[in-house]
TIGUDO-580704 format. One record per residue (C-alpha): z, x, y. Coordinates in pm, whole numbers, padded with zeros to 5 digits, always signed. Layout:
! residues N
ZXY/...
This chain:
! residues 393
-03175+00923+00699/-02836+01000+00545/-02645+01084+00859/-02275+01140+00805/-02184+00836+00600/-02409+00586+00781/-02176+00535+01074/-02192+00206+01263/-02352+00207+01604/-02043+00066+01769/-01681+00151+01710/-01467-00139+01586/-01183-00267+01799/-00873-00048+01785/-00637-00165+01512/-00276-00072+01594/-00117+00129+01316/+00226-00014+01388/+00389-00250+01637/+00496-00100+01967/+00846+00040+01935/+00825+00154+01572/+00621+00470+01651/+00522+00628+01320/+00519+01008+01336/+00300+01274+01179/+00371+01647+01167/+00025+01810+01147/+00018+02172+01029/-00319+02319+01134/-00407+02675+01039/-00548+02874+01329/-00825+03043+01124/-01132+02999+01342/-01064+02679+01541/-01190+02387+01331/-00850+02289+01193/-00705+02290+01544/-00987+02083+01690/-00946+01826+01412/-00572+01799+01480/-00641+01762+01854/-00897+01485+01798/-00688+01293+01545/-00386+01310+01775/-00592+01152+02054/-00740+00889+01819/-00396+00786+01691/-00227+00766+02031/-00361+00412+02107/-00253+00312+01756/+00112+00381+01844/+00129+00693+01628/+00277+01023+01751/+00128+01348+01616/+00314+01678+01648/+00083+01975+01596/+00212+02296+01440/-00007+02605+01406/-00009+02967+01295/-00099+03195+01587/-00036+03238+01956/-00412+03236+02014/-00433+02902+01835/-00170+02759+02066/-00364+02891+02366/-00677+02716+02236/-00492+02384+02205/-00337+02429+02549/-00688+02470+02693/-00772+02132+02537/-00462+01976+02693/-00274+01943+02363/+00080+02079+02310/+00171+02253+01986/+00446+02443+01807/+00426+02779+01630/+00529+02797+01265/+00484+03175+01236/+00204+03429+01231/+00277+03538+00875/-00024+03371+00713/-00387+03432+00806/-00732+03475+00655/-00893+03809+00745/-01248+03851+00877/-01447+04140+01022/-01612+04135+01365/-01917+03946+01232/-01721+03664+01060/-01755+03810+00711/-01446+03740+00507/-01237+04044+00415/-01129+03941+00067/-00896+04232-00003/-00712+04198+00327/-00687+03820+00280/-00552+03859-00074/-00293+04109+00044/-00184+03889+00334/-00150+03570+00127/+00028+03749-00158/+00266+03923+00081/+00337+03592+00251/+00404+03395-00066/+00617+03657-00243/+00818+03745+00067/+01121+03531+00015/+01243+03580+00370/+00911+03490+00538/+00837+03189+00318/+01198+03067+00339/+01201+03098+00718/+00875+02909+00750/+00990+02642+00507/+01307+02590+00711/+01109+02586+01036/+00857+02337+00904/+01132+02111+00766/+01298+02112+01109/+00973+02042+01294/+00888+01762+01049/+01230+01598+01066/+01185+01228+01139/+00812+01234+01054/+00660+00984+00813/+00398+01232+00690/+00328+01604+00692/-00047+01664+00713/-00152+02003+00578/-00477+02131+00735/-00471+02393+00558/-00175+02624+00479/-00041+02747+00144/+00321+02646+00204/+00281+02265+00172/+00049+02327-00122/+00304+02521-00327/+00622+02344-00208/+00530+01987-00101/+00856+01829-00215/+01075+02070-00019/+00943+01962+00321/+01108+01620+00342/+00826+01378+00435/+00536+01317+00194/+00250+01566+00222/-00115+01474+00280/-00369+01754+00236/-00675+01751+00464/-00965+01978+00371/-01341+02003+00367/-01512+01965+00032/-01637+02321+00039/-01315+02464+00182/-01134+02336-00125/-01402+02483-00351/-01358+02818-00177/-00979+02802-00220/-00993+02696-00585/-01254+02958-00674/-01141+03235-00440/-01157+03494-00719/-01490+03380-00862/-01714+03675-00961/-01417+03910-00919/-01235+03807-01237/-01351+03688-01580/-01481+03331-01582/-01187+03208-01790/-00940+03336-01530/-01141+03174-01251/-01127+02839-01433/-00754+02883-01490/-00701+02954-01120/-00903+02647-01020/-00702+02430-01261/-00377+02561-01115/-00498+02490-00761/-00593+02134-00859/-00254+02081-01023/-00081+02196-00704/-00298+01968-00492/-00216+01663-00707/+00156+01709-00638/+00102+01588-00281/+00131+01225-00177/-00242+01204-00097/-00548+01395+00017/-00817+01331+00276/-01146+01513+00224/-01422+01550+00479/-01783+01604+00390/-02130+01579+00540/-02248+01399+00227/-02171+01027+00200/-01914+00902-00049/-01793+00550-00136/-01434+00673-00145/-01217+00572+00156/-01048+00911+00122/-01373+01103+00184/-01457+01096+00554/-01735+01230+00775/-01633+01533+00982/-01460+01425+01301/-01630+01507+01630/-01532+01505+01997/-01693+01233+02207/-01892+01360+02507/-01752+01251+02839/-02086+01280+03021/-02439+01167+02953/-02714+01413+02866/-02864+01364+03212/-02531+01437+03382/-02476+01754+03179/-02824+01887+03242/-02798+01815+03613/-02460+01990+03634/-02610+02299+03467/-02903+02305+03709/-03178+02180+03478/-03383+01970+03715/-03685+01913+03491/-03677+01726+03156/-03895+02004+03013/-03638+02277+03077/-03455+02391+02766/-03079+02404+02715/-02900+02603+02444/-02534+02541+02357/-02384+02848+02187/-02044+02850+02018/-01916+03151+01826/-01566+03130+01684/-01309+03405+01751/-01406+03605+01441/-01737+03694+01610/-01667+04001+01823/-01968+04229+01771/-02141+04264+02110/-02473+04348+01942/-02501+03995+01807/-02424+03845+02148/-02686+04064+02314/-02949+03977+02051/-02886+03605+02094/-02897+03628+02473/-03232+03809+02462/-03389+03566+02214/-03279+03260+02410/-03405+03412+02735/-03745+03475+02576/-03748+03113+02459/-03690+02990+02815/-03342+02848+02749/-03062+02797+02998/-02760+02913+02796/-02408+02770+02790/-02210+03011+02571/-01849+02988+02450/-01670+03246+02236/-01317+03383+02246/-01445+03713+02106/-01684+03751+02403/-01460+03615+02678/-01510+03920+02901/-01887+03923+02861/-02098+03798+03157/-02223+03445+03099/-01963+03365+02832/-01640+03171+02859/-01332+03181+02639/-01281+02804+02609/-01459+02486+02708/-01277+02158+02648/-01604+01975+02721/-01829+02185+02498/-01946+01880+02302/-02085+01735+02625/-02323+02030+02626/-02381+02027+02250/-02492+01661+02269/-02725+01733+02562/-02873+02056+02430/-03215+02123+02284/-03056+02361+02033/-02702+02436+01915/-02638+02795+01800/-02331+02850+01584/-02200+02947+01244/-02222+02649+01004/-01857+02544+01021/-01769+02177+01020/-01731+02166+01398/-02091+02268+01462/-02223+02065+01170/-02046+01754+01295/-02231+01786+01629/-02560+01841+01442/-02498+01543+01213/-02364+01296+01469/-02558+01392+01783/-02892+01491+01631/-02894+01827+01809/-03121+02084+01638/-02912+02363+01485/-02964+02735+01458/-02704+02830+01196/-02584+03190+01175/-02505+03264+00812/-02234+03518+00726/-02030+03606+00418/-01805+03304+00451/-01799+03104+00125/-01716+02764+00273/-01991+02786+00533/-02246+02913+00281/-02173+02602+00074/-02201+02382+00384/-02559+02501+00427/-02650+02362+00087/-02570+02010+00215/-02809+02018+00510/-03127+01913+00325/-02951+01602+00191/-02820+01495+00533/-03140+01544+00737/-02971+01456+01065/-03187+01685+01280/-03403+01997+01247/-03217+02313+01150/-03290+02677+01083/-03073+02938+00913/-03067+03305+01013/-02852+03571+00850/-02627+03701+01128/-02646+04055+00989/-03027+04042+01009/-03063+03835+01328/-03333+04049+01484/-03573+03940+01759/-03850+03829+01525/-03627+03611+01305/-03457+03447+01603/-03783+03388+01793/-03939+03226+01489/-03636+03004+01423/-03617+02888+01786/-03990+02815+01796/-03962+02611+01477/-03668+02409+01610/-03824+02326+01946/-04168+02255+01806/-04064+01948+01606/-04165+01610+01752/-03871+01371+01719/-03771+01017+01803/-03471+00917+02015/-03136+01073+01931/-02827+00859+01857/-02582+00766+02131/-02324+01046+02096/-02032+00854+02245/-02078+00559+02008/-02117+00784+01706/-01811+00994+01788/-01598+00683+01851/-01700+00538+01515/-01606+00847+01316/-01277+00886+01503/-01195+00526+01412/-01260+00607+01045/-01007+00888+01057/-00750+00681+01241/-00789+00394+00994/-00744+00625+00695/-00426+00778+00836/-00291+00437+00937/-00341+00318+00580/-00145+00617+00448/+00133+00559+00700/+00151+00192+00604/+00187+00277+00236/+00465+00525+00315/+00655+00283+00540/+00639-00020+00311/+00982-00102+00172/+01033-00030-00194/+01007-00343-00412/+01334-00499-00527/+01421-00462-00892/
């Protein structure tokens, strides 16, 4: 089984990144598109705190700041000038996204203001981590500290080939070459992927450690019998179509599932909540996880062994993520097109997922601690290389 880079069963002892008193600093710019970038920043900040590293998180929407506040993490707002556009079913709106990004980059006032703001917020930092915003990509040397790009393998592919099939192939290749040239101007990059790599700069997707055991979660949700089924549902804020929520609720009820559902787009809907800082407790304890195939959901599937019902939409990065699932084989999974998620398709997918006989699942706390240590080690190594004194000539 190729589960997320063959993580060790136990996390190694915490290795301080710097002696107490020196306090390296990172300014982490996390785009608020969906919530995966923000969750990663939140988790890395917590993982680096015992290593004597301070992380200042900067994001791109008021809603993103609210999400981080619900997790107990402070943040700063860069501006709301940049965003990726989606419809109410998480299908990317390419024309609106193109217009927004172009308007942002060519608007001298907006870009200049954000550059000045980011420089001020990053003052005194050893690194600026870009997760993922165009400004540090196009102007890394104007920010002060060295820039480290953080991105998923397929997110970068989607960025580099954003115009694929909309322009001649030669122009697509030229655009990808330009994107790669811009990326190489940074100090370093950290890539995350479900598929194992020998490179120390390619990491498994980070995941939140559950704070409760499966038994504790199930008892708290009123599941008294081991045979009762639990579904953890997470739909990111781009999902706002109530018809999808209703279809999912009906299918899960027919399958006999107790449902724990989280989605900012359905916050006013009965049985749903806007945020849940302990959602991974439920995801690790569940019999099925229902979500779009972003890295947050796939990290829970890969590290916790929770069967996954993936809702596919027109989102290029997530469509590419799905192609990795057969190679990882962490747990059973089924894929349903969100636009065609009718009762029959959902019932069949849920029956397939719950009908698989499986062995014991991994310890979620151990697995999460191990992957968090990998991320902390990688960032500590980058900080060490930045803070080493230049050799004498």
